C-alpha positions as CSV (number, residue, x, y, z in Angstrom):
1,M,13.0,66.6,47.3
2,F,9.8,66.4,45.5
3,V,11.5,67.5,42.3
4,E,14.2,64.9,42.7
5,D,11.6,62.1,43.4
6,M,9.7,63.2,40.3
7,K,12.9,63.1,38.2
8,Q,13.8,59.7,39.6
9,G,10.2,58.4,38.8
10,E,10.4,59.7,35.2
11,V,13.7,57.9,34.8
12,L,12.2,54.7,36.1
13,A,9.2,55.0,33.9
14,A,11.4,55.6,30.9
15,D,13.5,52.6,31.7
16,R,10.4,50.5,31.9
17,R,9.2,51.7,28.5
18,K,12.5,50.9,27.0
19,S,12.7,47.5,28.5
20,G,9.1,46.7,27.4
21,V,9.9,47.7,23.9
22,R,13.0,45.6,23.9
23,R,11.0,42.6,25.2
24,A,8.4,43.0,22.5
25,R,11.1,43.0,19.8
26,E,12.7,39.9,21.2
27,A,9.5,37.9,21.7
28,G,8.7,37.3,18.0
29,F,10.6,35.6,15.1
30,T,12.3,37.6,12.3
31,L,11.2,37.3,8.8
32,V,14.4,35.4,7.9
33,E,13.8,32.8,10.6
34,L,10.2,32.3,9.4
35,L,11.4,31.9,5.8
36,A,14.0,29.4,6.8
37,V,11.3,27.3,8.6
38,V,9.1,27.5,5.5
39,V,11.9,26.4,3.2
40,I,12.8,23.5,5.5
41,L,9.2,22.3,5.7
42,G,9.0,22.6,1.9
43,I,12.1,20.4,1.5
44,I,10.7,17.8,3.9
45,A,7.3,17.8,2.1
46,A,9.0,17.4,-1.3
47,I,10.8,14.3,-0.1
48,A,8.0,12.7,2.0
49,V,5.1,13.0,-0.4
50,P,6.5,10.9,-3.2
51,L,7.7,8.3,-0.7
52,I,4.3,8.0,0.9
53,G,2.7,7.8,-2.5
54,N,5.0,4.9,-3.4
55,I,4.1,3.1,-0.2
56,I,0.4,3.5,-0.8
57,N,0.8,2.2,-4.4
58,K,2.9,-0.8,-3.3
59,S,0.3,-1.7,-0.6
60,R,-2.5,-1.6,-3.3
61,E,-0.5,-3.8,-5.6
62,D,0.2,-6.2,-2.7
63,A,-3.5,-6.3,-1.9
64,T,-4.4,-7.1,-5.5
65,R,-1.8,-9.9,-5.5
66,G,-3.4,-11.1,-2.3
67,V,-6.7,-11.4,-4.1
68,A,-5.0,-13.4,-6.9
69,I,-3.6,-15.8,-4.2
70,S,-7.1,-16.1,-2.7
71,M,-8.5,-16.9,-6.2
72,Y,-5.9,-19.6,-6.7
73,E,-6.6,-21.2,-3.3
74,A,-10.4,-21.0,-4.0
75,A,-9.9,-22.5,-7.5
76,R,-7.9,-25.4,-6.0
77,L,-10.7,-26.2,-3.5
78,Y,-13.3,-25.8,-6.2
79,I,-11.5,-28.2,-8.6
80,V,-11.0,-30.8,-5.9
81,S,-14.6,-30.5,-4.5
82,E,-16.6,-29.9,-7.7
83,K,-14.5,-31.2,-10.6
84,G,-13.1,-34.4,-9.2
85,G,-9.6,-33.0,-8.7
86,D,-8.6,-32.9,-12.4
87,F,-6.4,-29.8,-12.7
88,K,-5.2,-30.6,-16.3
89,N,-6.0,-27.6,-18.6
90,A,-8.6,-26.4,-16.0
91,E,-9.7,-22.8,-16.1
92,V,-11.9,-21.4,-13.4
93,T,-13.4,-17.9,-13.6
94,L,-14.1,-15.7,-10.6
95,K,-17.8,-15.8,-11.5
96,E,-17.8,-19.6,-11.1
97,L,-16.0,-19.3,-7.7
98,Q,-18.5,-16.7,-6.6
99,E,-21.6,-18.6,-7.7
100,E,-20.4,-21.8,-5.9
101,G,-19.6,-19.8,-2.7
102,Y,-15.8,-20.1,-2.9
103,M,-15.3,-16.4,-3.2
104,Q,-17.3,-13.3,-2.1
105,K,-19.6,-11.8,-4.7
106,D,-18.3,-8.3,-4.2
107,T,-14.6,-9.1,-4.6
108,K,-12.5,-5.9,-5.0
109,D,-9.0,-5.2,-6.1
110,G,-6.4,-3.3,-4.0
111,Y,-7.8,0.0,-5.3
112,G,-11.3,-0.8,-4.0
113,E,-12.7,-1.4,-7.5
114,P,-14.9,-4.4,-8.2
115,I,-13.1,-7.2,-10.1
116,E,-14.7,-8.3,-13.4
117,A,-15.9,-11.8,-12.5
118,E,-16.3,-13.1,-16.1
119,N,-12.8,-11.9,-17.2
120,S,-10.8,-12.8,-14.1
121,K,-9.7,-16.4,-13.9
122,V,-7.3,-19.0,-12.7
123,K,-5.6,-21.2,-15.4
124,F,-3.8,-24.5,-15.1
125,D,-1.6,-26.0,-17.8
126,E,-1.7,-29.5,-19.4
127,Y,0.2,-31.0,-16.5
128,G,-2.2,-29.6,-13.9
129,N,0.2,-26.9,-12.7
130,L,-0.8,-23.4,-12.1
131,S,-0.3,-21.4,-15.3
132,Q,-1.5,-17.9,-14.3
133,V,-4.1,-15.9,-12.4
134,V,-5.7,-13.1,-14.3
135,I,-7.3,-10.1,-12.5
136,K,-9.2,-7.5,-14.4
137,S,-11.0,-4.4,-13.0
138,P,-11.3,-0.8,-14.0
139,K,-7.9,0.0,-12.5
140,V,-6.1,-3.4,-12.8
141,N,-5.3,-5.6,-15.7
142,E,-2.8,-8.1,-14.2
143,E,-1.7,-11.6,-15.1
144,Y,0.2,-13.2,-12.3
145,T,2.5,-16.2,-13.0
146,A,2.8,-19.2,-10.8
147,D,6.1,-17.9,-9.6
148,E,4.5,-14.6,-8.5
149,I,1.8,-16.4,-6.7
150,F,4.0,-19.0,-4.9
151,S,6.7,-16.5,-4.0
152,R,4.1,-14.6,-1.9
153,Q,2.7,-17.6,-0.2
154,Q,4.0,-19.0,3.1
155,T,4.2,-22.8,2.4
156,S,5.3,-25.5,4.7
157,G,7.5,-27.1,2.0
158,Q,4.8,-29.5,1.0
159,Q,3.5,-29.5,-2.6
160,T,-0.2,-28.7,-3.0
161,P,-2.3,-29.9,-6.0
162,G,-1.6,-27.5,-8.9
163,Q,1.6,-26.3,-7.5
164,Q,4.7,-26.6,-9.8
165,T,7.7,-28.4,-8.7
166,Q,11.2,-27.1,-9.2
167,E,13.2,-29.3,-11.6
168,P,16.9,-29.6,-10.7
169,Q,19.0,-27.7,-13.2
170,P,21.9,-29.6,-14.9
171,N,25.3,-28.4,-14.1
172,S,27.2,-26.8,-17.0
């Protein structure tokens, strides 16, 4: 009986060892599975990184355009308050707006770079309509047209001083 119990104990121990080995093999991932995951992550990264880069660049461009809109609005206030409201052929630099307190002294573009106050300006044409807004900085050299400025503004439909009116086009 003792011998039979011993044989039966050895068989049970051997079964435990075999099942333990089997569990250890089944617990991890195979090399093929790990490689598949790495390839999938690489594909996702290759698609996502350029998209995120484009979103960041677009937001920087939009922020710079927002500064141009702010310069236009500040120039309008400046001309009305300080220049008697005469928009005809007016040109207002960012430096003038900063010195008179209409814009902050440390105005930056969408990239966080300081805007060149002497070279950045708002220009009005001979009719008093906005001609362009020029923004210059180490990373930006933009000239925004009136259409680009007004297409980004939310207006109530009322014309503001210096804003161009749309002429009706003749039918052909």
